[in-house]
N, C-alpha and C positions, 0 to 999 in steps of 0.2 A: 504494500500500500504506500502511495506517495505521501511524503510528509507535507503537511500544510505549511505554506510560507508564512512565518510570523509577521512579516511586513504587511501582508494582506489583512490579517486580523487587526493590526494596529491602525491601518488606514481606514478600515471600516468603522472602528470605534471613534476615531478622531472626526470622521465625517458626520457622526451622529451627535457630537458634542456642540454645546453652545457656550461661548465664552473662552475658548482655548486661546492662549496667548502665544502668538508666533512673533518672536522678537530676535533680531540680530543684535549682538552686543559683543564687546571685546572680552568681557569676563563672563564665561558660561559655566553654569553649575548643572550637574546631573542630579536631579532630585528624585530619589528612589524610595519606593515603598516595598517592604519585604513580605508582602502578601499580594495576591492577585488583584487585578484592576478593579473588579467589582467591590472589593473590600477597601482598597486604598482610596477610591474616588468617593467613598462614603465618609471619609475622615475629614472633618472640618479643619483640624490642625494641619494636616498635610496640605490641604488647599490654601490655607492661610499663609503658610510659608512660601508656597508657590507664588501667590500674589505679592507677598512682601518683597521677595527677591526680584521679581519682574518690575516692581515699582522703582527700583534703582535705575538711574539714567544710563549707566554704562554696563549693566549687568542683566543676565537673563537666566531663567531656570527652565529646564526641559525635563519632563517626567519619564520615569521608567518604573516598571513593576515586576514583581516575581511572576514568571510565566504561569499560566493556568496549569500546564503540565511541564514541569521542570525537565524531566527526562526526554520528553518529545522535543523540547526546544534544544536540549543538549545534542540530540541526534542530528539536528540541522547544521551543526557546527557553525552557527551564526552567533557572534557575540551579542550580548544584551545591548539593546539600543533604545534611544529615547523616542517618545511619541511625537515630539515636536522636532522635526528635522531628520529623524532616523539616524542620528549620529551614535556611534558606539559609546557606551557609558565610559569605558576605560580611556577614551581619548580626552576626557574632560580633566581640567586641573583639579577640580573639586567634585567629589561624590558625596552628597548629603543623604542621609537616611533618617526617616522618621519611624520610630519603633514604639508600638503601642503597649505590648505586653510580652511576657517572657517567651511564650511558644514561638513568637515571630523571630527569635534569634536564629533559628534554623534558616529562615528566609534571608537573613543578613548574610549568612555563609553562602547560600546559593546565588544571591544577587551579585556579590563580589566575585565569586568564582566564574559565573557566567559572563561577567564583564572582563575577565582576564586579569583580575586584580587579586593578589594573595589575600585570603580572608584574615589571616593572622597579622596583627599590627607589627609584630616583631620581624616579619618576613618582607616588609615593604621598605623601600628606600626612596631617594630623591626622584627617581624616574617614574614613580607610581603616583596616581592621584592622591590628594589629601582626603581622608575619609572623616567626615564630620557627622556626628549623630545627635539626635535629640528625640523628642516625642514624649508621650504620657509616661512611658516607663521610667523616665528620669525623676518623676515625683516620688518614686519608691526606691528601687535598687538597680542602678545601671552597672554595677560592678561586673557581672558576667559579660555585658556588652563591651566593657573596656578591653577585652582581649582582641576585639576587632576594630575598635575606633581609635583614630589618632587623637581626637578630642570629642567631648560630649557637652552640649549645651543643656544645662540643668533647668527644668521647669519651663516657664513660658518664654519662648524664643522670639516673640514678635519683634523685639527690638535688638536683642543680642545677636541675632543672625546677621544683621548689618555690620556690627562692629567686628564680629568674627571674620566675615568675608573680606572686610577692609584689610584686616591683618594678613589673612592668608594670601590674597592677591597682591598685597603690598610688599611682601618679603620673598626673596628667592630661596633662602635656606629653610629647610624643614625645622632644623633645630631652633632657629630664630623665631619661626612661627609659633612653635610650641611654647617657647619661653614667653613670648608676648601674650599669647592667649591665657596662659596661667597667671600672669602678673596683672593684666589689664582688664580682664573680665572676671569679676568675683564669682560668677556662676558657671564658669567654664571648667569642666573637669578634664585635666590632661593627665592620663594614666602614667605616662613616663616621668612626669614631674610630681604628681600627688600620690602615687602609689594607690592605696585604698582609702585615702582620706577624702571624703566627698565634700565639695564646696557647698555654698548656699544655693537655694533654689530661687530662680529669677521670678519676679512678679512684674508683668507688663504694666505700663502706665495706663490710666483710664482713657487717655486719648486714643489708644489703640483699640478700644472696644466700641462696638462689638466686632468680633471676627465674622467674616462671611466668605462663602465659597464662590469664586468667580466662574466655575464651570458647572454646567448641568448636563447630565447624560442619562439616557434611558438604560444604560448597561450596568446598573448597580442595583443593590437591594432597595435603595432609596430613589427609585426611578424618576428622573427629570425633576428632582426636588432641589429647590434653592435652600441652602443651609446657612443659618446664621445663629448666633448665640443671643439669648435673651438675658442671660446672666453668666457669670463665671465664678467657679468655686462653690462652696457650700457652707451653710451656717450651722449644720448639724454635727453631732459628735459620734456617729456610729463607729464603734471601736475597730471594726474590720476594714474600714474604708480609707484608701489613700487620699481621697479628696475631701476629708473631713475638715471642720472649720479651722483646725490648726495649720492646714496647708495653705500657704500663700495668703494668709490674712482673712480667710473666710469668703463669704459670698459678696460679689460685686454686682449690683443690679443695674441693668441698662434701662433707662426710662422707656416706657411704652411707645411714646411718639418717636423716639430715636430708632427703636427696633422697627417700627412700621415704615419709617422713611427710607430704610435701607433696602426694602424689598422691591425688585424691579416690577414694572407694570405687567410684564408678560409672564411672570412667575405664577403658574396656576397651582403649583404644589410647593409648600413651605415647610421646612423642617426646623423647629426651634430646638437648639442644642444647648446642653449644659449639664452640670452635675446635679442640679436641683431646680430645673426649669419650673416645675409646678409650685415652687416656693416663691416665685416672682409675685410681688403684691398686686400686680395688674395683669396677671396671666389670663384671667377670664376675659377681660376687656380686649386683650391682644387677639386671643383666639376668636372671640365673637366678631371683632372687626374684620379679621381675615375671612371668616365664614361669610359675612355680609358682602364681601367683595367677590364671593364665588370661588374662593381658594380652598384647596384641601390642605389641612394642617396636621403635622405629626410632631409629637413631643418626645424627647429622648428619655424623660423620667417623669413618673407620676407618683407622688407620695400619697399613701392611703389616707392620711389625716387631712389632706387638702382637697380630696375629691368630694364634691357635694352636687346637688342637683343642678345648680347653675353651671358648674364647671363641665359636667357630663353633657348637659344640654348643648353647651357651646362646642364641645368636642364632636358630638354627633352632627351638628350643623356643619362642622368643618370636615366631615367625611369619615369620622371614626366608625369602624364596624365592630370593634371589640375594645375592651379596656385592659391594659396591662399595668400591673403594679408589683410591689415586692412584699412578700411575707417574711423573707430572710431567714427566719429560724423556725424549727418545727413546733416550738412551744412558747407560751408567754414567758415562762421562766427564763428561757434562753434569749428571747427578744429583749427582756429587761436587762439581762446580763451584758448584752452587746450594745446597749443604749439605743436600740431601735424603738422609736416612739409609737410604732403601730400597735393598736389594740384590736382584739377580736371584733369589737363593735364596729370598728372602721370597715372591716372587710364584709361584715354582715350587711352594713348599710350600702356598701358599694354593690354587692351582689343584687340587692333589691333594686337599686337604681339601674343597673345594667339590664335587669329583666324589664323594668318599667319602660325603659327606652328602646326595648326590642333589639338590643345589640347581640351580636353573635355569641360571644362568650366572655367570661372573665378569665384572665391569665395572671398568675402570680409566680414570681421567681422566689426561690428559697435555697438555702444551703443545708447540707448534712455534714456530719463530722466536726461539728463545733466543739469547743472545749467543754468538758463535763457532760456532753450529750449522752443520753442513755436510750434504751429501747422505749422507756416510758414517754420520752419526748416525741418519738416517732409515733407512738400510739395516740398521743394527744393530737398530732397533726392528722392522723387517719380519721379520728372522730370529727375534727373541725372541718376538714376538707369534705367529708361526707355531708356535713350539715350545709356547707356552701353549695355543694353540687345539687342538693335538693331544691335550692332557690333558683339556680341558673347553671348551665353547662360551665364546667371548670377545667382549665388547663393549668398544670403545675410544671414549671421548668425547674429542674433540680441540678445544682452544681455542688461538688465537694468544696468544703471550706479550705482555702489556701491562705495561710498567714503571710502578710506582706510587711516589708520594712516600712518605717515611717508611719506605723500605726500602733495603738496600744497593745494589739495582739501579736506584735512582732515577736518571733521566737517560739510561738506556740507550735508544738509538734503536729505533724500531719497525723490524722486519726488512723491511717492505715488503709491500704487498698481493700483488704478483706473486710475491715469494719464498715467502710463506706458501701461496699457491695452488699453486705449483710443488711444495712439500713435500707438501701434501695429495694432489696428483695422483700423486706418486711413491709415497706410502704406499698409496693405493687400488690402483694398478697392481701393487705388490709383494705385497699381501695377496690380491688376485684373488678376493675374495668369501669367503675363509676366515674372516674376522673381520667382525663387524658394526661398521662404522666410522661414527661420527656426529660431524660437524664443525660448528662454529659459523662465522659469517661473518667472513672476513678484512676485509671493508670496514667492518663495524660495529665490529670490534675496533680498527681504525685510528681511528675516531671516538672510541671510548673512550680510546685512547691520547692523542689530542690534548687531551681534557678532563682526563685524569689528570695530564698534565704541564703543564696550562695554568694560567691565572690569570683575572683579571677580563676581559681582552679575549676569551678563549675562551668565557667565559660569555655575553658579549654576542653573539658570533658564533653560539652555539647558539640564542639567542633569534631572531636573524635567520633561521636555518635552519628553525626550527620555524614561524615566521611565513610562510616561503616555501613550506611544504608538508611539510617534515620528511623528504623523500627523501634518499638518500645524496648525490645530486648537489647538493642544497641545502646539505648540510653541507660538501661539498668546496668549493663556491663560496664559502661564508662563511668557511671557514678559510683558503682561498687569499688572501682579501682582507685578512687580518691583516697589519699592518706588521711587518717583521723576523720573519717567521714561522719559529718554531723547528722546524716540522714539514716544512720544504721538502724535505728528503731523502726522507721518506716519500711526499710528494705526487708526486714524480717517477716513482714506480713504480706509481701508481694506473692500473689498466687502463682 
């Protein structure tokens, strides 16, 4: 079977985009996302940096993504290339990567290697592009990423990206670049200078808000949606969350009129993005206004204690067919323990409203494997979920709890793959098909945990695992080989 030409795929996608920036400039950056196009183009942060770089007079950014099928792309023997201009990524002086979470680190390895760039920082020299990284992962623990990055912009890079690129393009010596980045940008992590000592996390000025995405495309999960933020950060203190109020000074609200003024007239679908969008004091007005203009509106987060009849009425007018929120823990005892303010009465009220408004279903996200969790907590969830399902069809999305750095639950051990799978089996048996239960992999959650709690050795182990084939068994073998392995307790319960 003939291999599909990757250039034809890219050209077709670009042809369907609106807002693509084609720009000739002396200083060109390859801006890469280590997941496929349909994921990367749903990232407001990635699109914001794309817009910011292209706003510079003598600078441009061209995008590249992890291929949908890495092995198929490799068989074409074609280097990874950009969507704007189809130039090989490896021919750029700067390769910038936005990394959202730990599992995407494997994509970092693939992107660099497909571009013909050594993935390991230690194997690159003056003739190779400078690899600059950033993204949401930097709010938690970028240490495993430091194995691959020459420098990492911590936190919000809306402004620091310009200073960093000024330095990189302004110096000829890599050593001098690293020295200046480390000394002149307080939030720039330079592994060769800082070791494992992480610098401060940057906080963008209010003038940079709101972020908005210049490109709309039908080829994403958020099809043809104009993305912008109604707020940034969060005012809540959930103990498991990286974006809790202690990160970057809490929640910054963008006034409703400013949010509405940013939306293009031809945007029929609008995505309001943020860690706590439903906590915006004018969110109902914003949604209602957009609905009155005939636009479809989607929100990235809905807090159960904020959902009331007026809010759900506005959401339905704006095209909502279901309501999604978060239960987070299987019992009220555990929700209280992790400072999640949701109470059972909130969800009972929401279920009644979802039924009253004839919406398709109520979906709730939750975690299992939390600290001190027992079968009794799972049994409480079974009883409560059954009660909710009698009111209206219920979907539960379940993910294993993974402790993250920069949170109060940092250092909490992983419950164990066998424990998580036991809890999921108990949940399925107890609900007996009354609820649509969708669970993520306990094994890959364990991989995420090792990386979330890890450092440079874990990053190197990930590299070895990817090189070995990238299967779970490859990760297990690589992590087990780490000296003084901090994950030994979790490894003992791998099935």
